[in-house]
C-alpha positions as CSV (number, residue, x, y, z in Angstrom):
1,X,7.7,17.0,-7.5
2,X,3.8,16.9,-6.8
3,X,1.5,17.6,-9.7
4,X,-0.7,20.4,-9.1
5,X,-4.1,18.9,-8.9
6,X,-3.0,15.5,-7.2
7,X,-5.4,15.9,-4.1
8,X,-8.2,16.9,-6.1
9,X,-8.1,14.1,-8.4
10,X,-7.2,11.6,-5.8
11,X,-10.4,12.6,-3.6
12,X,-12.7,12.5,-6.9
13,X,-11.6,9.1,-8.0
14,X,-12.2,8.0,-4.3
15,X,-15.7,9.5,-4.2
16,X,-16.7,8.4,-7.7
17,X,-15.5,4.8,-6.7
18,X,-17.6,4.9,-3.8
19,X,-20.7,6.4,-5.9
20,X,-20.2,3.4,-8.5
21,X,-20.4,1.0,-5.6
22,X,-23.3,1.9,-3.7
23,X,-25.2,4.2,-6.2
24,X,-28.5,2.1,-6.1
25,X,-32.1,4.1,-5.9
26,X,-33.0,4.9,-2.1
27,X,-29.4,5.4,-1.3
28,X,-28.8,8.8,-2.5
29,X,-29.3,10.9,0.8
30,X,-26.4,8.8,2.5
31,X,-24.4,9.7,-0.4
32,X,-25.1,13.0,-0.5
33,X,-24.2,13.0,3.1
34,X,-20.7,11.2,2.0
35,X,-20.4,13.7,0.0
36,X,-20.9,16.7,2.1
37,X,-18.7,14.9,5.1
38,X,-15.9,14.9,2.5
39,X,-16.0,18.4,1.8
40,X,-16.2,19.2,5.5
41,X,-12.8,17.3,5.9
42,X,-11.2,18.6,3.0
43,X,-12.3,22.0,4.1
44,X,-10.7,21.5,7.6
45,X,-7.4,20.1,6.0
46,X,-7.4,23.1,4.0
47,X,-7.7,25.6,6.6
48,X,-4.9,23.6,8.2
49,X,-2.4,23.9,5.6
50,X,-3.0,27.9,4.5
51,X,-1.8,30.6,6.5
52,X,-2.1,33.7,4.7
53,X,-6.1,33.5,3.5
54,X,-7.9,31.1,5.6
55,X,-10.1,28.7,3.0
56,X,-13.8,29.5,3.5
57,X,-17.2,27.7,2.4
58,X,-17.6,30.8,-0.3
59,X,-13.9,30.3,-1.9
60,X,-14.3,26.3,-1.9
61,X,-17.8,25.8,-3.0
62,X,-16.7,26.5,-7.1
63,X,-13.5,24.1,-6.3
64,X,-16.0,21.6,-5.0
65,X,-18.3,21.8,-7.6
66,X,-15.9,21.4,-10.4
67,X,-13.7,18.6,-8.9
68,X,-16.2,16.4,-7.0
69,X,-18.8,14.2,-8.2
70,X,-22.4,14.6,-7.8
71,X,-24.0,10.8,-6.9
72,X,-26.8,9.6,-9.3
73,X,-28.5,6.3,-9.2
74,X,-26.1,3.8,-11.4
75,X,-27.8,0.8,-10.7
76,X,-31.3,-0.8,-11.1
77,X,-33.3,-1.5,-8.0
78,X,-32.0,-4.4,-6.0
79,X,-35.4,-6.4,-6.5
80,X,-34.7,-6.1,-10.5
81,X,-31.1,-6.8,-10.4
82,X,-31.3,-9.9,-8.8
83,X,-34.5,-11.4,-10.3
84,X,-32.5,-13.9,-12.6
85,X,-34.4,-16.7,-14.0
86,X,-32.7,-19.8,-15.4
87,X,-33.9,-22.0,-18.1
88,X,-34.7,-25.5,-16.9
């Protein structure tokens, strides 16, 4: 038997992993776009499955805000991150 929130947890973990890897300063616009595209595709999948009440953005918005993470810069600027100084 499938757990009731399996797909939500899976999608959240996929997005969070992507954000953790790509969350450098200056990349937030593309990460927001990635989140938006994922939301659109999830809405399309839910609309395809539902036959009694079609899923709308108004119904999906609270679910997205609860389950999908928002991107935030987690890493320093690349110039600071790769500024390693070795003792000679």
